[in-house]
N, C-alpha and C positions, 0 to 999 in steps of 0.2 A: 671302558671300551666294551662293546657287545661282541660276543663270539658268534660268528656266522654259523649257519647250519653245516654240519660235517656230513660227509657221505656215510651211509650206514655201513657198519662192520658186520658182515654176514656171519651168523652163528651156525646156521644150518638150513636145510631145505627138507620139505615134506612133499612127496609126489602126491598130488590130488587125483590126477588121471593122466592119460597119455599126453595131453596138451596143456596141463596146468600144474603149477607147483605153488606151495606156500613157502615164502622165504621168511626166516626169523632173523632179525638183525638188531644190533644195538646202535643207537645214534644219539646225537644231541641236536636240539633245536634252540638256537640262541642261548646256549649254555645249559639247557635243561635236558638231562639224560632221559632217553626214551627207549622203549622196547617196541619194535615194529614187526607186525605180521602183515605181509602183503602177498596177494595172489599175482603170479606172473603167468603169461601165456606164451606158447611157442608160435612165433610168427611164420610167415611163408618162407623165410630165409633160415629157418631153424635157429633163430635167436630168441632168447627169453626176454620178454618185454613186460614192464609193470602195468597193472591195471589200477583203476581207482578203488578197487575193492581191497580193503585192508583195515588195519587197526594200528594206531600209534598211541601207546600208553606212556604217560609219565611214570617214573619209578614207583611213586606211592600207589598209583592205581594198579600197576603190575603186581606189586606186593600183595594187594587185596585179591587179585585174581588167582595167585598161586595156590592158596589153601582150597579154593573152590575147585580148581582143577584136580587137586589131590583127592578131594571128596568125590568128584566125578569118577576118577580112576578107581577108587575103592568100590564104588557102586557098580561099575562095569565088571570088575573082578568078581564081586559077589554074584553077579548075574551070569558069570562065565562068558562074558562077551569080549 
């Protein structure tokens, strides 16, 4: 039996600006664990709504991304940014 898509489990949010945020979540899609990063916007009713802008990575791809983000963080620290 195939597992249906489960609602994302919110891990955290990053405020991008006053009307946008990035949500980091863990989910699965038909049994495949994924890491989701999605931009949300604040609508006219002060409710956060998802946009089409985002990224959904299977765990192997996310694991490849992690060391690259670490490298970027070290570079920013070296440049005092």
